[in-house]
N, C-alpha and C positions, 0 to 999 in steps of 0.2 A: 523268342519273347525277352524284349528290352525295352526301359524306358527309354523316353523321348528325352534328350538333355538338352536345355538351352545354352547359347554359345555366350562368352561373357564379354564378347570383344564387340559389342554392335559400335557401329559407326553411328553418332549422336545425329550429324548432319544430315546423312543418308536418310536414317527412320524420320527425323523430322520433316524434310522435305517430301519423303514417301506419304507421309499422313495427310501433310497438306495439299497434296496435288491427287494422290492416285488411291486413296485407301477407298474400298469398294465395301459395300456391307454385306449382311446374310442376303442369299437368294432366295427370293419366294418359291422358287420350284419346290426345293425340298428345306424342311426347317433346319435340319441337320446341318446343312451343308453351307460351309463360311467361306470369304472368298477376301484376302488381302492384295493387293499389288502394290509393288514398288518400282518405282522409275517410270518411265514412258507410258503414258495410257493406250498409246498405239503400238501394234505388233510391227515387228519388220516384213517387208515384203520382199520376198527373193526367189529365185527362181530354182536354185543347186545348193546343196550343200555336202559337205565333203569326207562325212562320217559313214557309218555310225562309229561310235566312242561310248565306253562305258565305264564309270568309278565304282568298284565295288569297297565298301570302307567297313572295316571292324566296329564301328561307333556309330551312333546316329549323326552326327556333324559332318558337313561340307568340309572336305581337306583342300585348300586353296592350291595347294599346289599340283593335284590331280586334276581338281576341276578347272583350275587356269589352262592345264594340257586338252583336255575336253573341249573347252570353247573355242582356243587355237585352232585344235585340229578341225572341226567341224566349220568355224568360218573361214579356213584357210588362211587364218591371219589378217583378213579386211573384213571392216564391218562389224555388225553386233548381231547379238540374238537374243531369241526370250528363252526365259526357263521358267517351268512349271514346279512347285514343292506340291506333293500329295502327301497328306497325313491323315492318319486313322482317328487322331485324338489332340486338342491341342494342348501345347505346354503349361504346365502346372505353376510356372514360376518365371520372371524375367521376360524375355521380348515374345510376342505373340508370332514374329516369324524370324526366328533363328538361324535358319539355312538360309533364307533370300537376304538376312543381313549379311552373310560372307558372301554371297554370291554376286550382291552387286557393289560390293568393294574390287569385283574383278574388271579388267580392261577385256573389252569386247562383249559386254550382258549389256541389252537393252531394256529389259526390264525383268523382275521376278515376282511371279505370281503363287501364293500359297492359299492352297484349297484343303480344308479340314471337313472330312467328310466322314461320318459317324455313321450312318447306316448303308446295308450292302445296295440299294437300290439307288445311294446317291451317285454311282457309277453311271446312270443313267440320264445325269442332270443334264442338259443340253447346253448349260453355261460351262461346266466343267469341261466338257467334251470340246467345245468351241475352242477355249483356252488352250487347252492339251494341244488339240491337231495345229494351231496356230505357235505351238513354242517348238524350238530344238533340240530341248532337252527336259527329260521328266526326271525330277528325284523323289525317290520314296523315303520319308524321314523314318527315324525310329520309332520304334512303339510296339506294336501288334502285329505280325504278319499274316496272321489268322483273317484280320479285317481286310488286307490286301487281297487276301486268297478268296474272300467273298466277291470279289470285283469280278472273278473270273466268267466269263461269260456275258459281262455287262457291255455296253458301248465303249465303256471305257477302257478296258482290255484292248479293243481294237484301235483304240486311238492312241494307245501309248506305243502300239504296234506301228502304226502310221506314220510315227515321228522318227523313230528307226528305221522305217523303210525308205525316207525321203533323205536320208544321212542325217538326221540328228543324233541323239543318244539318250542314253537310261542309265539309272546309277541309283544308289541309296545307300544308308548304313544302318547296320544292326538289323532290324525287321526288314527294312529297306534294302538291304543286301540280299537277305534270304529271299526276298521274292522277284529277285533278278535270276534266278538259277532256273532251269528247265524242272529240275526236280527239286520242289519246296518243302524242307521241313516247317511245316504250317504252324506246330506248336497249339492247334485248336483244341486240344484236350488238356492242355497246360505243356509247361515247359518240364523238360526232363535233363537229368545229371547225366556224365559219363559212367560213374559208378552204376545209375540205374539202367542206362541202354545197354549196358556190359553184361550186366547181370542178368537181362531179358529184350533182346532186339525186337521183341514184338510188344514190350511194354505199354501200356494203355495208352502212356502220353506221348508215344512216337505215331505219328501220322505226316501222311504225305500229298501234296496238290501237284499233280503234273499236268501238262497241256495246256500251259499258261504261256509264259514267255519262254520264247526258242530262240534264244541271240545267235548271230552267226559264230560257229568256231566254238559255241560253247555246248556243245551238246555233251548229255549223260554227267552233269555236274550237279552235285550238292554245296549249296553255300553255308558256311557259319560263322558266326561272329565273335567279338570277344574272346579271342580263341586259345591264347595262353594264359590269360589272366583268369579267367575262368573254366580252365583245363578241360576243354571242349573236343582235344581229339581223341579220347575213347568214344564220346558219341559219335563222333563224326565217322568213326570206324564201323560202330554198328550201324550207321545209315547207310553206308556204302555196303555193307553186307548184303543188308536186307534189299537194298535195290536191286544186286546182285540177284540174288537169290529169288525176289519177286518179278523180276525182269521187267522192271521198271527204265534199267539203262539200258540203250543201243549197243548191240554187238558183246553184250555180256561182261563190260567193265564201266565201272563207276568212278567217278574222280570227284574228291571234296576240294573245296578252297575255303581254308578257313582264315579269316584277316585278325590279327589282332587289334585292340583299341588302341587308344592315346594317340591317333594319328595314322595308322595304316589304312593305306587304299592300295588296291591292286587295279591299273588303268589298261583298259583291253582298245588295243586301236583296232582299225578297220579292216587289219591283213590278221589279228588274230593274235598279235604279239603282246603279251600282256608286261608293263612295268611297275614295281612295286614303289610305292613310297611311304615314308615316316616311320611305320613299324613293321616287323616281319609277316609274312604271309605263309601257309603250307599248302602244297598241292597234295592229295593223298591219293592215290590209286586202288580199287580193288578189282583185280584181272580176272579171277577165278571164283569158283563157287566156295562159299564157306565150307569148312568142316563140319561146322554146327550151328546154325543159325534156326531155331525154333521156339515156339512159345516157351515159357516158362522155364527154358534152359538157358546156361550161360552162353555167352558166343566163344567160339574157336575159330579163328581164321590166322592161316599163317602167310606170311610176307606180304603187308602191305607195303607198297613201294612211296616214300615221301620225298617231296623235295621241298626244302627250307628255301623260301625267297627273303633275301635280306633286301633293305633300300636300296636301289638302284638295281637290282638285279632283275632280270627278263625269264619269261617263261612265254614257248610259243604253242599255244593252243590250237592254233591251225596243224602244225605240225607237230605234235606231242613228241616231246624225247623220249627213248628209250634206254636213256641211261642217266649217270648222275643224280639218282636216288639212293638213300638209305633204307633198309629193312627193318619194319617192324611187326610183330604177330601178339597175337592174344590166345591164349589157352584157360579155356573154363572160365572166363571173363577176366582174367589177368591177364594185363599187358606187359611186354616186355617194358624194361627201365629205359629210361631218358628219351622219351616220344618225341621231345621235340629239340633233340641235335644226336645228329649222326654222321660219320663219316662216309659220304658220297660213293656210290661204286663208279669206276671208271672202266673196268673192265668186265660189260656186261653180257659178253659174249653175241653172237648171232640173233638179232632181234626181228619180229615182225611174223613170227608164226609160220607153221608150213604142215602139212597135211600126209598121213601114212594110211594107207590103205590095206587090209590084210592081203597075202595072197597063198592060197593054202599049197599046199601042207603046211602047217605053222603050228602043229598040235604038239610039239616040244620044245626044249630049249635048244637043242641042235637044231631045229629048222625055225627057230623065231625070225620073226622079221626083224631088219635092224632098223632101229629108230634113234641111235645113237649121233645121229647129225640132225635131227629135228631142232629147228629154232623152238624157243618158248615164247608165247604158249604154242603147243602144237597139239593139233587134232587126229585122233587114231580112229580109225573105222573100220566096220567089219560086221558080221554076222553070225548067229547059232545054226548052223546049217543042220546040224542033227542034236539030239539028246544029249550026245556024248561029246558034243565039241569042246575043244579047247585051242584058243587062240593066244600065243606069245608074241610078245615083243620085247626085243632087249634095248635096253636103254643105259645111260651112264649118267653119274652125279658126282661132281664135286666133293671136296672137303668143306664141310660147313654151309651146303646148301641144303634146300627143301624140296623135295619134289611132292606135288599133289596131283592127284588123279581123281577127276569127276566123272562118271560114265553115265551117260542119257541113254537107259534101254527100254527098247520097245516094248508094247503089251504083249508081244508075240511070244515071249520067254521069260523066264525069271533065270536072270546071268550072275555069278558071283565074281567078286574082283579080288586077286590076290598080287601082293609086291613079293617076290622071290630074291635071296641073295645068288652070286653065281654060282652056288651048289645045286640049287633047287629049294632052300630050305624057305620056310614063309617066315616074311618078318611083318606084314600088317596084311590085314585082308578087311574086308566088307562085304558082308554075306546077308542084306536085308532079302526079306520075304515077300516072295508075291510075283509075278508076272507085272514086268515093267516097272518094277523098283529100282530106281537108282542107284549107284554104288560110290563111294568115295573114300577115300585114304591119303594119307599123307607119312611122308619118312623123312626123317632130317639125318643127312651121312654126318657121323662124328668123326669117323676115321680119316686118318691123312691120306691126302692123294685122291685121285679119282675111283669110283667103285663101278662094276658091272651089277647090273640087275636086271631082271625080266618082269615083265606085266603080265598077268596070266588072268584070262577072263574065260570063265567056263559055265557052261552049260547046266543048271541046275535042273529046271526041267522046263519042257516045251522045247520048240525051235521055229526056223522062218527063215526068210529071206530078208526080212526086214533089221535095216543096220541100227548097228548102235554107234554113239561117238563118244569118244573118252577124251576129254581135255587135260593136256598132261603140263604144267607148268613146273618151272624150276626156278626158284628165288633165291 
């Protein structure tokens, strides 16, 4: 949640011309819906466009560099296009159309229409939807993303999606940045700080809207804004852990995109390639289950992968990188130091994941299934075939790396998880009670060189052919 800020650099000549020629008054269909159009009174008519294109801004203002890129890519460098700005509240000072004031200074823009919609049912206003469907780009202003989330299921949601589908684009700043991710931190219960979110990932101020906008190549993402200035890395970490724990993200991996204010803008092209403008942005990956993410307890999560995007750098969201990140963890609600800077890892080993199925007998360390060559993350599967079954898997871990194991145990039996050293001594364990109770543990190797370890899954009660699946991640 953030306030909508007006721009100070309004072009007076454009504003005067716009007011004289194209100012349109409040619409009668809904008393709260207000429309102001700048530029041409007629929409561009064209059969094809070259997008989609997206601008994700750290504050509410339009960033000319990334918006110009969007206009050029969508039009293919020829002709002009129409833009609609959607706002949930009017500016409290300055221009009534701060975003359109900037948009109208750009080459290739035919018109820019600002709609201020103060009620959820304004999303079904016929003229709003006509303007949006006739536009080639929709920009969500700063303000309160909960108001935008209230448009889910209205005609307006489908209208915005139609703009992207025809090769146009979408974007926004601050609250408008939040609403453009598939998992939206909606702030409908109030805004949460990093300290609050880390202390309790299920804080009442943390709520999400899903199933709204699903832009190409942007799956599994939670956007955040004003990122460094307001120290929001910690809360993004908590959001991601929640998304993985609650199954909100596909494939068990959730991605955060935090963009800094003061000119920061992440531009995403039709091929899923992002380019950073103005100020830094951060891509944060949670790719395994949290060690602890429960109500009223602080977050523990090992090995968030973080990519820092400086101005001019790129990030491929279609083919997301598996290296070049630095690692940061959270232990009992306390983050590692230097969250916003780190040395990128360039030797990340084999990536992409693999699977090891048990092969009996594997009831001792000597007969353990060899999982040392598995890429991270890896899946280890098997079953507790008797009430005395024990399944051993041999793994290796380099110095300074953390192994995290999360086991999904079926309801047919209760199994316990152990992490053993090379001599068979227990280093870590997870022994949750009850059939179907999942198990998880983590271990960091501090000794020099690589070490050999064993995963030991033991039947505590019950048995059956239903498979358990353990995800092993080494960060």
